[in-house]
DODOKE-909038 format. One record per atom (N, C-alpha, C): residue in one letter; y, z, x. Coordinates in steps of 0.1 Angstrom, whole numbers, padded with zeros to 4 digits, always signed. Last residue first. Layout:
// DODOKE-909038
aYZX
...
***
This chain:
// DODOKE-909038
q+1005+0722+1235
q+1017+0715+1231
q+1021+0719+1217
t+0980+0731+1239
t+0991+0740+1242
t+1004+0735+1238
m+0963+0709+1236
m+0962+0720+1227
m+0973+0730+1228
q+0970+0693+1258
q+0972+0688+1244
q+0972+0700+1234
t+0960+0708+1279
t+0974+0705+1278
t+0978+0701+1264
e+0933+0708+1273
e+0940+0720+1273
e+0955+0718+1272
m+0927+0680+1276
m+0925+0687+1263
m+0933+0700+1262
a+0932+0678+1304
a+0940+0670+1294
a+0939+0676+1280
q+0912+0694+1314
q+0926+0697+1317
q+0935+0690+1307
a+0889+0681+1305
a+0891+0695+1301
a+0906+0699+1302
a+0892+0657+1318
a+0892+0657+1304
a+0895+0671+1298
w+0889+0665+1345
w+0902+0658+1341
w+0903+0659+1325
d+0863+0674+1344
d+0874+0683+1348
d+0887+0678+1343
p+0847+0651+1337
p+0848+0663+1328
p+0860+0672+1331
a+0845+0621+1338
a+0854+0630+1345
a+0857+0642+1337
a+0823+0610+1323
a+0826+0605+1337
a+0835+0615+1345
q+0825+0624+1299
q+0812+0624+1307
q+0814+0620+1321
r+0850+0618+1291
r+0847+0632+1293
r+0834+0633+1301
i+0848+0591+1287
i+0857+0596+1298
i+0853+0610+1301
k+0831+0590+1266
k+0826+0584+1278
k+0835+0589+1290
e+0847+0603+1246
e+0834+0609+1250
e+0829+0604+1264
l+0867+0583+1244
l+0870+0597+1250
l+0858+0604+1254
l+0853+0562+1233
l+0859+0561+1246
l+0862+0574+1253
n+0847+0574+1208
n+0836+0571+1217
n+0841+0569+1231
n+0873+0576+1198
n+0866+0588+1200
n+0854+0585+1210
v+0879+0549+1195
v+0887+0557+1205
v+0880+0570+1208
q+0861+0543+1175
q+0860+0536+1188
q+0867+0544+1199
f+0871+0558+1154
f+0858+0561+1159
f+0856+0555+1173
c+0896+0545+1151
c+0896+0559+1155
c+0882+0563+1160
l+0887+0520+1142
l+0894+0521+1154
l+0894+0535+1160
s+0877+0527+1117
s+0868+0522+1127
s+0874+0523+1141
q+0900+0535+1104
q+0890+0545+1106
q+0880+0540+1117
i+0913+0510+1103
i+0919+0521+1111
i+0909+0532+1114
q+0896+0497+1086
q+0898+0492+1100
q+0904+0503+1109
k+0899+0512+1063
k+0886+0512+1070
k+0887+0507+1084
d+0925+0505+1057
d+0922+0519+1060
d+0909+0520+1068
w+0922+0478+1052
w+0930+0482+1064
w+0927+0496+1067
t+0907+0479+1028
t+0901+0473+1040
t+0909+0477+1053
p+0910+0510+1011
p+0913+0496+1013
p+0908+0492+1026
l+0885+0532+1000
l+0895+0529+1009
l+0898+0514+1010
p+0879+0535+0964
p+0875+0533+0978
p+0886+0529+0987
e+0896+0562+0946
e+0893+0547+0948
e+0888+0545+0963
r+0879+0593+0941
r+0890+0585+0945
r+0886+0571+0947
t+0863+0604+0911
t+0862+0600+0925
t+0874+0591+0929
e+0862+0632+0891
e+0869+0620+0894
e+0867+0616+0908
f+0840+0648+0868
f+0844+0646+0882
f+0851+0632+0884
h+0841+0669+0841
h+0841+0655+0845
h+0847+0654+0859
v+0822+0693+0826
v+0831+0691+0837
v+0830+0676+0841
i+0819+0704+0792
i+0815+0694+0803
i+0826+0694+0814
g+0821+0714+0766
g+0815+0722+0777
g+0810+0713+0788
d+0834+0702+0745
d+0820+0698+0747
d+0813+0705+0759
i+0857+0717+0749
i+0851+0715+0735
i+0837+0712+0737
q+0865+0715+0775
q+0860+0728+0770
q+0854+0727+0756
d+0864+0695+0799
d+0863+0693+0785
d+0857+0706+0779
i+0882+0693+0829
i+0872+0701+0821
i+0874+0698+0806
f+0884+0670+0856
f+0890+0677+0845
f+0879+0684+0837
g+0891+0662+0892
g+0883+0662+0879
g+0891+0669+0868
n+0888+0669+0926
n+0893+0660+0916
n+0884+0660+0903
m+0896+0699+0943
m+0885+0690+0938
m+0892+0682+0927
r+0918+0712+0951
r+0907+0711+0961
r+0895+0703+0956
g+0939+0717+0935
g+0938+0704+0941
g+0928+0703+0952
e+0939+0740+0920
e+0944+0741+0933
e+0944+0728+0941
t+0925+0731+0897
t+0939+0735+0896
t+0946+0735+0910
i+0899+0727+0907
i+0907+0716+0902
i+0922+0719+0902
m+0893+0754+0914
m+0893+0743+0924
m+0901+0731+0920
q+0894+0766+0888
q+0903+0770+0899
q+0904+0760+0910
s+0874+0752+0874
s+0887+0752+0870
s+0897+0756+0881
a+0851+0760+0889
a+0855+0746+0889
a+0869+0744+0884
i+0852+0788+0884
i+0854+0783+0898
i+0858+0768+0898
k+0847+0788+0856
k+0859+0794+0861
k+0862+0789+0876
e+0822+0775+0853
e+0834+0769+0847
e+0847+0774+0853
a+0806+0793+0866
a+0807+0780+0871
a+0820+0773+0866
k+0809+0815+0849
k+0814+0816+0862
k+0816+0802+0869
a+0796+0805+0827
a+0810+0809+0826
a+0817+0810+0839
p+0769+0801+0836
p+0778+0790+0833
p+0793+0793+0832
p+0760+0821+0865
p+0762+0819+0851
p+0771+0808+0848
i+0744+0803+0893
i+0753+0813+0888
i+0755+0811+0873
e+0733+0781+0907
e+0726+0794+0906
e+0735+0806+0902
l+0742+0756+0906
l+0749+0765+0915
l+0742+0779+0916
l+0726+0746+0886
l+0726+0739+0899
l+0732+0749+0910
a+0731+0762+0865
a+0718+0762+0870
a+0717+0756+0884
g+0758+0756+0861
g+0755+0769+0864
g+0741+0770+0870
l+0755+0729+0854
l+0763+0732+0866
l+0759+0746+0871
e+0742+0732+0829
e+0735+0725+0841
e+0742+0728+0854
e+0762+0745+0815
e+0749+0751+0817
e+0741+0745+0829
f+0784+0728+0816
f+0785+0741+0822
f+0771+0747+0825
t+0773+0694+0823
t+0776+0705+0814
t+0777+0718+0822
i+0789+0668+0842
i+0778+0677+0841
i+0782+0689+0831
n+0797+0635+0856
n+0800+0647+0847
n+0787+0656+0846
n+0789+0621+0878
n+0802+0618+0871
n+0806+0629+0862
y+0775+0636+0908
y+0775+0634+0893
y+0789+0629+0889
l+0779+0638+0935
l+0766+0633+0930
l+0766+0629+0915
k+0802+0648+0941
k+0800+0635+0947
k+0787+0629+0942
s+0801+0673+0929
s+0811+0663+0924
s+0810+0649+0929
a+0783+0686+0944
a+0779+0681+0931
a+0788+0671+0926
s+0800+0693+0965
s+0789+0684+0968
s+0784+0678+0955
l+0815+0712+0952
l+0822+0700+0958
l+0811+0689+0961
l+0796+0731+0947
l+0803+0725+0936
l+0810+0712+0941
n+0788+0739+0973
n+0778+0732+0964
n+0785+0725+0952
h+0812+0751+0981
h+0807+0739+0988
h+0797+0731+0979
e+0814+0772+0963
e+0824+0761+0963
e+0820+0749+0970
i+0791+0786+0971
i+0792+0781+0957
i+0803+0770+0956
v+0798+0792+0997
v+0787+0783+0995
v+0787+0778+0980
a+0820+0810+0993
a+0821+0798+1001
a+0810+0787+0998
r+0807+0830+0978
r+0818+0822+0972
r+0820+0809+0980
d+0789+0841+0996
d+0785+0836+0983
d+0795+0826+0978
l+0806+0850+1016
l+0797+0839+1019
l+0792+0832+1006
i+0819+0870+1003
i+0827+0859+1008
i+0818+0847+1011
s+0797+0879+0975
s+0804+0881+0988
s+0812+0869+0992
s+0799+0890+0941
s+0795+0881+0951
s+0803+0884+0964
g+0784+0908+0913
g+0795+0905+0923
g+0790+0895+0933
a+0765+0911+0893
a+0772+0923+0898
a+0784+0920+0907
l+0754+0886+0889
l+0764+0891+0879
l+0772+0903+0884
s+0751+0869+0920
s+0746+0877+0909
s+0757+0881+0900
c+0745+0839+0939
c+0755+0849+0933
c+0750+0856+0921
v+0723+0826+0947
v+0733+0828+0957
v+0743+0839+0952
p+0689+0832+0939
p+0702+0830+0935
p+0713+0834+0946
v+0662+0838+0952
v+0669+0826+0955
v+0684+0826+0951
t+0659+0872+0966
t+0656+0861+0956
t+0665+0849+0959
e+0669+0891+0983
e+0657+0884+0987
e+0654+0872+0978
p+0705+0890+0987
p+0693+0893+0980
p+0681+0885+0985
l+0722+0899+1017
l+0719+0888+1008
l+0706+0892+1000
s+0742+0928+1019
s+0730+0920+1023
s+0727+0910+1013
w+0765+0951+1031
w+0762+0939+1023
w+0750+0933+1028
g+0791+0976+1033
g+0777+0972+1035
g+0774+0961+1026
s+0822+0973+1049
s+0814+0973+1036
s+0800+0969+1038
n+0848+0988+1067
n+0835+0982+1066
n+0829+0983+1052
g+0882+0982+1053
g+0872+0989+1062
g+0859+0982+1061
t+0899+0967+1039
t+0903+0981+1041
t+0893+0988+1050
p+0910+0935+1030
p+0902+0943+1039
p+0907+0957+1041
e+0913+0927+0996
e+0920+0929+1008
e+0912+0938+1017
e+0883+0911+0983
e+0894+0920+0982
e+0901+0921+0996
p+0871+0881+0969
p+0873+0889+0981
p+0885+0898+0980
e+0857+0884+0937
e+0869+0879+0944
e+0870+0887+0957
g+0836+0894+0922
g+0834+0882+0930
g+0845+0877+0938
d+0841+0918+0909
d+0844+0905+0902
d+0842+0893+0909
a+0833+0936+0928
a+0827+0936+0915
a+0829+0923+0908
t+0828+0924+0962
t+0836+0930+0951
t+0829+0928+0938
t+0818+0927+0996
t+0815+0923+0982
t+0823+0931+0972
a+0820+0916+1030
a+0825+0924+1019
a+0821+0918+1005
k+0813+0905+1054
k+0802+0908+1044
k+0807+0915+1032
q+0832+0905+1073
q+0829+0892+1066
q+0818+0893+1056
h+0832+0929+1084
h+0843+0926+1075
h+0841+0913+1068
p+0808+0929+1100
p+0809+0937+1088
p+0820+0933+1078
m+0799+0894+1108
m+0805+0907+1112
m+0807+0915+1099
l+0768+0876+1105
l+0782+0879+1102
l+0786+0893+1106
m+0741+0872+1109
m+0750+0871+1120
m+0765+0874+1118
a+0729+0873+1084
a+0727+0884+1093
a+0736+0884+1106
a+0736+0849+1073
a+0742+0861+1068
a+0741+0873+1077
f+0719+0831+1087
f+0733+0831+1089
f+0740+0844+1085
e+0694+0839+1076
e+0696+0840+1090
e+0711+0840+1093
q+0698+0833+1048
q+0694+0847+1053
q+0697+0848+1068
l+0703+0809+1036
l+0714+0816+1042
l+0710+0829+1049
q+0684+0798+1021
q+0686+0791+1034
q+0697+0799+1042
n+0682+0810+0997
n+0672+0814+1007
n+0674+0807+1020
g+0703+0796+0983
g+0705+0810+0987
g+0695+0814+0998
r+0708+0762+0993
r+0702+0772+0985
r+0704+0786+0991
i+0732+0737+0993
i+0726+0748+1001
i+0721+0758+0991
i+0734+0702+0991
i+0734+0714+0984
i+0726+0725+0992
r+0754+0684+1016
r+0741+0687+1010
r+0742+0701+1002
d+0775+0672+1031
d+0776+0675+1016
d+0763+0677+1009
l+0774+0671+1058
l+0768+0660+1051
l+0768+0662+1036
y+0785+0696+1064
y+0792+0683+1068
y+0787+0671+1060
m+0766+0713+1055
m+0779+0713+1049
m+0786+0700+1052
k+0744+0707+1072
k+0743+0706+1057
k+0756+0705+1050
e+0755+0713+1097
e+0751+0700+1094
e+0750+0698+1079
l+0760+0741+1095
l+0771+0732+1097
l+0767+0718+1093
i+0734+0750+1092
i+0743+0752+1081
i+0755+0742+1082
g+0725+0743+1118
g+0718+0738+1107
g+0727+0739+1094
y+0740+0759+1136
y+0743+0744+1135
y+0736+0738+1123
t+0737+0785+1141
t+0742+0782+1128
t+0745+0766+1127
a+0731+0788+1168
a+0720+0790+1158
a+0724+0786+1144
l+0743+0762+1190
l+0745+0774+1182
l+0734+0775+1171
q+0741+0739+1203
q+0735+0750+1209
q+0735+0762+1201
q+0757+0722+1188
q+0742+0720+1187
q+0735+0731+1194
c+0783+0726+1196
c+0778+0733+1184
c+0763+0732+1182
r+0787+0708+1217
r+0784+0722+1220
r+0779+0730+1209
e+0796+0685+1206
e+0782+0686+1210
e+0778+0700+1213
d+0815+0681+1179
d+0815+0688+1191
d+0800+0691+1195
k+0812+0671+1154
k+0813+0661+1164
k+0813+0668+1178
f+0814+0694+1139
f+0801+0686+1138
f+0801+0676+1150
l+0840+0702+1143
l+0829+0710+1149
l+0816+0702+1149
t+0854+0682+1128
t+0857+0685+1142
t+0846+0692+1149
a+0843+0685+1103
a+0841+0672+1110
a+0844+0674+1125
l+0852+0711+1096
l+0837+0708+1097
l+0835+0695+1105
m+0879+0705+1095
m+0874+0714+1105
m+0859+0713+1107
r+0880+0689+1073
r+0885+0684+1086
r+0879+0692+1097
s+0871+0706+1053
s+0864+0694+1056
s+0867+0688+1070
r+0892+0725+1053
r+0878+0729+1057
r+0870+0717+1061
q+0913+0709+1043
q+0914+0716+1057
q+0900+0719+1062
q+0903+0702+1018
q+0905+0692+1028
q+0906+0698+1042
g+0878+0726+1007
g+0890+0718+1006
g+0891+0709+1017
a+0865+0759+1002
a+0863+0744+1002
a+0876+0737+1000
s+0874+0786+1022
s+0874+0780+1009
s+0872+0765+1010
a+0852+0797+1049
a+0865+0793+1044
a+0863+0786+1030
l+0828+0801+1061
l+0833+0811+1052
l+0846+0807+1045
i+0827+0780+1080
i+0817+0781+1069
i+0821+0790+1058
t+0848+0787+1097
t+0848+0775+1089
t+0839+0775+1077
c+0838+0811+1108
c+0850+0811+1099
c+0851+0799+1091
n+0816+0800+1123
n+0814+0810+1112
n+0826+0811+1103
l+0830+0784+1141
l+0820+0778+1132
l+0818+0788+1120
a+0845+0802+1155
a+0852+0791+1148
a+0843+0785+1137
h+0825+0818+1167
h+0834+0824+1157
h+0841+0813+1149
k+0815+0798+1184
k+0806+0804+1174
k+0815+0810+1163
l+0837+0794+1201
l+0832+0783+1193
l+0823+0788+1181
a+0837+0819+1213
a+0848+0815+1205
a+0845+0804+1196
e+0813+0817+1227
e+0814+0827+1217
e+0826+0824+1208
l+0820+0797+1245
l+0809+0794+1235
l+0810+0804+1224
r+0838+0811+1260
r+0843+0799+1252
r+0832+0795+1241
e+0822+0830+1271
e+0832+0834+1261
e+0838+0823+1253
s+0808+0814+1289
s+0801+0822+1278
s+0810+0826+1267
e+0829+0805+1306
e+0821+0796+1297
e+0814+0803+1286
h+0860+0823+1305
h+0846+0821+1310
h+0838+0813+1300
v+0891+0807+1304
v+0882+0816+1298
v+0868+0813+1303
i+0904+0786+1315
i+0906+0799+1322
i+0897+0810+1316
t+0900+0765+1299
t+0892+0766+1311
t+0894+0779+1318
k+0898+0765+1265
k+0906+0770+1276
k+0897+0772+1288
y+0883+0758+1243
y+0887+0747+1252
y+0894+0752+1264
s+0882+0779+1226
s+0869+0774+1232
s+0871+0763+1242
l+0907+0783+1216
l+0903+0791+1227
l+0890+0786+1234
e+0906+0764+1194
e+0915+0762+1205
e+0911+0770+1218
n+0887+0778+1178
n+0884+0765+1184
n+0893+0761+1196
y+0902+0800+1171
y+0890+0802+1179
y+0886+0789+1186
r+0922+0787+1156
r+0926+0795+1168
r+0914+0797+1177
q+0907+0776+1135
q+0915+0767+1144
q+0919+0774+1157
a+0897+0799+1124
a+0888+0789+1130
a+0895+0780+1139
a+0920+0811+1113
a+0912+0818+1124
a+0903+0808+1131
e+0927+0792+1094
e+0936+0795+1105
e+0929+0801+1116
i+0903+0796+1078
i+0906+0783+1084
i+0916+0784+1095
f+0904+0823+1070
f+0894+0818+1078
f+0897+0805+1085
k+0918+0849+1065
k+0925+0836+1066
k+0916+0828+1076
r+0909+0875+1063
r+0903+0865+1055
r+0910+0851+1055
r+0918+0892+1082
r+0926+0891+1070
r+0921+0880+1060
f+0901+0889+1103
f+0900+0901+1095
f+0908+0900+1081
d+0911+0864+1112
d+0897+0866+1107
d+0895+0878+1098
l+0936+0871+1120
l+0935+0861+1109
l+0921+0862+1103
v+0929+0889+1141
v+0936+0894+1129
v+0935+0884+1118
r+0915+0871+1158
r+0908+0882+1152
r+0915+0888+1140
a+0937+0855+1166
a+0926+0849+1159
a+0917+0860+1152
y+0952+0874+1180
y+0957+0868+1168
y+0946+0861+1160
c+0935+0880+1201
c+0939+0891+1192
c+0944+0885+1179
v+0934+0855+1214
v+0922+0862+1210
v+0925+0872+1199
k+0961+0852+1220
k+0954+0842+1212
k+0942+0848+1206
y+0966+0874+1237
y+0974+0872+1225
y+0966+0863+1215
h+0949+0868+1259
h+0947+0880+1251
h+0954+0879+1237
i+0962+0845+1268
i+0948+0844+1263
i+0945+0856+1254
q+0986+0856+1277
q+0986+0846+1267
q+0972+0844+1260
l+0976+0873+1297
l+0982+0879+1285
l+0983+0869+1274
q+0969+0853+1316
q+0959+0862+1310
q+0964+0869+1297
e+0993+0841+1322
e+0983+0834+1315
e+0972+0842+1309
n+1025+0851+1320
n+1012+0856+1324
n+1001+0850+1316
s+1050+0846+1311
s+1043+0835+1318
s+1030+0839+1323
s+1066+0855+1281
s+1057+0859+1292
s+1051+0846+1298
e+1080+0846+1260
e+1088+0851+1272
e+1079+0854+1284
n+1061+0842+1241
n+1068+0830+1247
n+1076+0833+1259
q+1055+0868+1233
q+1045+0860+1240
q+1051+0847+1247
l+1073+0882+1217
l+1074+0883+1231
l+1065+0873+1239
l+1067+0878+1191
l+1081+0877+1195
l+1083+0877+1210
s+1040+0886+1190
s+1043+0871+1189
s+1058+0868+1192
a+1041+0913+1189
a+1037+0906+1202
a+1041+0892+1202
r+1047+0917+1163
r+1057+0921+1173
r+1054+0914+1186
n+1024+0907+1152
n+1036+0901+1149
n+1047+0904+1159
i+1006+0926+1160
i+1005+0913+1166
i+1017+0904+1163
y+1015+0947+1145
y+1018+0948+1159
y+1015+0934+1166
a+1008+0940+1119
a+1021+0944+1122
a+1025+0943+1137
e+0980+0936+1122
e+0989+0924+1120
e+1003+0927+1123
a+0972+0962+1124
a+0970+0953+1135
a+0979+0941+1134
q+0977+0971+1098
q+0985+0977+1109
q+0984+0967+1122
v+0958+0955+1086
v+0972+0955+1081
v+0981+0960+1092
p+0932+0960+1096
p+0939+0947+1100
p+0954+0947+1095
d+0915+0984+1105
d+0928+0984+1098
d+0936+0971+1102
d+0892+0990+1119
d+0891+0983+1106
d+0904+0985+1098
d+0894+0999+1144
d+0894+1010+1134
d+0894+1004+1120
e+0896+0976+1158
e+0884+0984+1160
e+0883+0994+1149
l+0923+0970+1149
l+0912+0962+1145
l+0898+0969+1146
y+0936+0990+1164
y+0936+0991+1149
y+0925+0982+1143
l+0931+0980+1189
l+0926+0993+1186
l+0926+0995+1170
r+0946+0956+1189
r+0931+0956+1191
r+0925+0969+1187
a+0972+0966+1186
a+0966+0957+1176
a+0951+0957+1177
i+0975+0980+1210
i+0976+0987+1198
i+0969+0979+1186
k+0973+0958+1228
k+0963+0969+1228
k+0963+0977+1216
l+0995+0944+1221
l+0982+0937+1219
l+0971+0948+1219
y+1015+0962+1229
y+1014+0958+1215
y+1000+0951+1212
t+1010+0963+1257
t+1009+0975+1248
t+1007+0971+1234
d+1015+0936+1265
d+1002+0942+1266
d+1000+0954+1258
l+1043+0935+1259
l+1033+0926+1252
l+1019+0931+1253
k+1053+0954+1275
k+1055+0956+1261
k+1044+0947+1254
y+1046+0943+1300
y+1042+0957+1297
y+1042+0958+1282
d+1060+0919+1300
d+1045+0919+1301
d+1039+0933+1297
v+1087+0928+1300
v+1081+0920+1288
v+1066+0920+1288
n+1094+0961+1310
n+1091+0947+1313
n+1084+0940+1301
y+1118+0981+1292
y+1104+0978+1297
y+1102+0964+1300
q+1146+0997+1294
q+1142+0983+1294
q+1128+0981+1300
k+1157+1023+1274
k+1149+1019+1286
k+1145+1005+1284
q+1170+1027+1251
q+1173+1036+1262
q+1167+1032+1275
g+1159+1011+1233
g+1172+1006+1239
g+1176+1015+1250
t+1135+1014+1220
t+1146+1024+1217
t+1159+1019+1223
e+1111+1001+1221
e+1122+0994+1216
e+1134+1003+1213
l+1091+1017+1232
l+1093+1004+1237
l+1106+0997+1233
p+1082+1047+1235
p+1095+1041+1230
p+1098+1028+1236
i+1050+1053+1225
i+1057+1049+1236
i+1070+1042+1231
g+1035+1058+1201
g+1046+1067+1205
g+1054+1064+1217
v+1015+1040+1201
v+1027+1037+1192
v+1039+1046+1196
l+0996+1053+1216
l+1004+1042+1222
l+1016+1038+1214
v+0987+1071+1197
v+0993+1076+1209
v+1001+1065+1216
q+0977+1054+1178
q+0988+1061+1174
q+0995+1068+1186
a+0954+1043+1192
a+0965+1035+1188
a+0978+1042+1185
a+0939+1067+1194
a+0943+1059+1206
a+0955+1050+1203
n+0934+1073+1167
n+0943+1082+1175
n+0947+1075+1188
r+0918+1051+1161
r+0931+1053+1154
r+0940+1062+1162
w+0895+1052+1178
w+0904+1041+1179
w+0918+1044+1173
d+0876+1070+1193
d+0886+1074+1183
d+0897+1064+1184
g+0858+1066+1213
g+0856+1058+1201
g+0866+1062+1190
e+0862+1079+1236
e+0855+1086+1226
e+0852+1078+1213
k+0876+1060+1250
k+0863+1063+1255
k+0855+1070+1244
e+0900+1063+1235
e+0892+1050+1234
e+0878+1052+1239
y+0909+1087+1243
y+0905+1086+1229
y+0897+1073+1228
i+0915+1080+1270
i+0905+1091+1267
i+0900+1089+1253
t+0935+1061+1267
t+0922+1057+1273
t+0911+1067+1270
a+0955+1077+1256
a+0949+1067+1247
a+0936+1062+1253
l+0962+1092+1279
l+0956+1099+1267
l+0949+1089+1258
h+0972+1072+1295
h+0960+1079+1299
h+0953+1086+1287
q+0995+1064+1280
q+0984+1054+1283
q+0971+1061+1287
r+1009+1088+1279
r+1004+1083+1267
r+0993+1072+1269
i+1016+1091+1306
i+1008+1101+1299
i+1002+1095+1287
s+1032+1067+1309
s+1019+1069+1317
s+1010+1079+1311
a+1053+1073+1293
a+1044+1061+1289
a+1031+1063+1297
v+1064+1094+1307
v+1059+1096+1294
v+1050+1085+1289
q+1071+1081+1332
q+1061+1093+1331
q+1055+1094+1317
p+1071+1050+1344
p+1076+1058+1333
p+1067+1069+1330
c+1073+1045+1378
c+1063+1048+1368
c+1070+1056+1356
i+1094+1043+1396
i+1091+1032+1388
i+1082+1035+1377
f+1108+1059+1414
f+1106+1064+1401
f+1102+1053+1391
p+1111+1045+1437
p+1103+1057+1438
p+1100+1063+1424
n+1107+1010+1438
n+1115+1021+1431
n+1106+1034+1431
t+1092+0996+1456
t+1104+0990+1451
t+1113+1001+1445
a+1069+1011+1459
a+1077+1008+1471
a+1091+1002+1467
s+1057+1012+1435
s+1065+1024+1439
s+1073+1021+1451
n+1050+0990+1412
n+1053+0990+1426
n+1062+1001+1430
f+1024+0997+1391
f+1038+0998+1393
f+1041+0998+1408
c+0998+0980+1373
c+1003+0988+1384
c+1018+0987+1385
f+0974+0978+1347
f+0987+0974+1353
f+0990+0984+1364
v+0947+0963+1331
v+0951+0973+1340
v+0964+0969+1347
s+0934+0959+1298
s+0942+0953+1309
s+0947+0965+1318
i+0905+0952+1279
i+0915+0962+1285
i+0922+0955+1296
s+0889+0932+1268
s+0891+0944+1260
s+0902+0953+1266
a+0886+0910+1284
a+0889+0908+1270
a+0893+0920+1263
t+0905+0921+1314
t+0893+0917+1307
t+0896+0914+1292
s+0922+0921+1345
s+0922+0920+1330
s+0909+0916+1325
s+0945+0934+1370
s+0931+0930+1365
s+0931+0929+1350
i+0971+0936+1375
i+0962+0935+1386
i+0948+0931+1382
l+1003+0927+1366
l+0989+0927+1360
l+0979+0925+1372
t+1031+0945+1375
t+1022+0935+1379
t+1008+0937+1372
f+1065+0951+1377
f+1053+0953+1369
f+1043+0942+1371
a+1094+0964+1385
a+1083+0958+1392
a+1070+0961+1385
n+1111+0978+1368
n+1116+0965+1375
n+1104+0957+1381
v+1119+0999+1344
v+1107+0993+1350
v+1111+0979+1355
q+1138+1029+1344
q+1138+1014+1343
q+1126+1008+1350
e+1123+1058+1329
e+1130+1051+1340
e+1129+1036+1338
e+1124+1086+1311
e+1121+1072+1310
e+1129+1064+1319
f+1133+1112+1312
f+1122+1108+1320
f+1118+1094+1320
s+1153+1113+1293
s+1156+1115+1307
s+1145+1111+1316
i+1139+1112+1269
i+1147+1100+1273
i+1151+1101+1288
v+1126+1137+1267
v+1118+1125+1269
v+1127+1113+1274
r+1133+1163+1264
r+1139+1156+1276
r+1133+1142+1278
p+1119+1172+1242
p+1134+1174+1242
p+1140+1166+1254
q+1091+1166+1250
q+1099+1158+1239
q+1114+1160+1240
i+1076+1181+1266
i+1086+1172+1272
i+1095+1165+1262
k+1059+1196+1250
k+1069+1203+1257
k+1080+1194+1263
e+1042+1176+1240
e+1049+1185+1231
e+1061+1191+1238
l+1032+1164+1263
l+1040+1156+1254
l+1048+1165+1244
t+1017+1186+1273
t+1028+1180+1281
t+1037+1172+1272
f+0998+1191+1254
f+1007+1201+1257
f+1020+1196+1264
h+0984+1166+1256
h+0990+1170+1244
h+1001+1181+1246
y+0975+1168+1283
y+0984+1157+1279
y+0991+1161+1266
v+0958+1191+1281
v+0970+1191+1290
v+0980+1180+1286
a+0938+1180+1265
a+0945+1192+1261
a+0959+1193+1268
k+0929+1159+1281
k+0934+1157+1268
k+0943+1168+1263
a+0919+1172+1304
a+0931+1164+1305
a+0937+1161+1291
t+0897+1185+1293
t+0908+1193+1298
t+0920+1185+1299
a+0881+1163+1286
a+0885+1173+1276
a+0897+1181+1280
d+0879+1148+1310
d+0886+1143+1299
d+0890+1153+1289
p+0886+1166+1341
p+0876+1162+1330
p+0884+1158+1318
l+0911+1152+1362
l+0905+1163+1355
l+0895+1158+1345
n+0923+1130+1373
n+0912+1135+1380
n+0905+1146+1373
p+0946+1125+1358
p+0934+1117+1356
p+0921+1121+1363
l+0965+1143+1371
l+0959+1146+1358
l+0946+1138+1355
h+0979+1134+1393
h+0966+1142+1395
h+0959+1144+1382
t+1000+1120+1383
t+0992+1114+1393
t+0978+1121+1394
c+1015+1137+1368
c+1008+1126+1361
c+0998+1120+1371
f+1025+1154+1388
f+1017+1160+1378
f+1008+1149+1371
d+1042+1137+1401
d+1030+1142+1408
d+1020+1148+1398
t+1060+1133+1380
t+1053+1121+1386
t+1041+1126+1393
l+1070+1159+1376
l+1062+1152+1365
l+1054+1140+1370
l+1083+1163+1400
l+1072+1172+1396
l+1063+1165+1386
q+1102+1143+1398
q+1093+1142+1409
q+1081+1151+1406
r+1117+1152+1376
r+1110+1139+1376
r+1099+1138+1386
s+1127+1176+1385
s+1118+1176+1373
s+1110+1163+1373
i+1144+1168+1405
i+1132+1176+1408
i+1122+1175+1397
v+1162+1154+1390
v+1156+1147+1401
v+1143+1155+1404
l+1172+1174+1373
l+1164+1163+1367
l+1157+1155+1378
s+1171+1208+1382
s+1176+1195+1385
s+1167+1184+1379
v+1167+1233+1358
v+1162+1226+1369
v+1167+1212+1370
n+1176+1241+1333
n+1184+1246+1345
n+1179+1239+1358
e+1158+1232+1314
e+1171+1225+1315
e+1179+1229+1328
n+1125+1229+1321
n+1136+1238+1321
n+1149+1230+1324
v+1103+1213+1323
v+1111+1212+1310
v+1122+1222+1310
v+1094+1218+1348
v+1097+1204+1345
v+1105+1203+1332
p+1089+1246+1350
p+1101+1240+1357
p+1104+1226+1352
s+1064+1246+1335
s+1076+1253+1330
s+1089+1247+1337
f+1041+1237+1346
f+1049+1227+1339
f+1062+1233+1334
f+1028+1258+1358
f+1034+1247+1367
f+1044+1239+1359
c+1019+1270+1335
c+1029+1277+1343
c+1036+1267+1352
y+1000+1251+1327
y+1011+1254+1318
y+1022+1261+1326
s+0983+1251+1348
s+0990+1239+1346
s+1002+1241+1337
m+0972+1276+1346
m+0980+1273+1358
m+0988+1261+1355
m+0958+1273+1322
m+0969+1282+1322
m+0978+1280+1334
***
């Protein structure tokens, strides 16, 4: 009640704006010292009462500094020595309120509170770093709330600003958040490429680089079979760091085009994140809307009549591509038995992969046979180029062993170009 009485002069039109601003600034300074429950109620009351004069309290931000940063939260300070009204009061209130909601695990309300900061109204020019960090935080909160659609909207806004920022920490935050959005949106190859890029950033802690590499591997395994996925598998298989990962066995089988059975996926399936375990009735991955419970059946079949998961589909396509390199042709029944799915579904997936250009072949529906076409062997000059590339890779490996710091710096420079 005392705070409500204290706040009356702040919103009173008859009180000088200079006095109101100073009162509000002092008010915001002491509010974080209150218990969260009390502070939350006061913050809501303040935002409601201050709305008629909100533009008046928004001041120009000229001195903005990132003082500390982690993968989940960034802390900013305002240089009050440069400008006595440097702290945007309304934005400060919303930042503190969002922090309280975040502590409570109320991700959506935390995001919506931050959305209320008038970053693009034109009445106030916020610092680029402040806007970028706020958009990234909103995107991250929506991801925590399993809403990748909203998260993508704000990461797209952040993408318009990230080239204007020279803050290296914020650049890393942007890359992490963008990779996560691609991951949640089932764009697994693009996500894998982003994660793999992060795994080479020397500014990132070694354990976090290895975590990024793990996500890159998981996304590659879940991606649809095709040339892009094959190239990514080759890149990861040649990365010696992948041998430290628990999923290296699956990577090896996929890279070597070996048939993978359902009972070989139990351990890998348990490592997937909830959004990567979604299952739909028709076997087609649906647009992500939230967490979905999923578990691989105890029996051998990879895919059941009731539906299939993202992992099921990826493994089926991989096995079909592997089969195309073992057989010249195969009946639908035999293909279904090999892939551990009904013949009709085997025909449908094979037809889709051939149509999309991810597998060479044609289907004889009269005889019920899939004919696989193999490309002509590489000409001699192509083989020589391939041999040269392998030799260059070997030289690069020796350089990396002899001068790891220089090699890491050179790799990072190349990845950022």
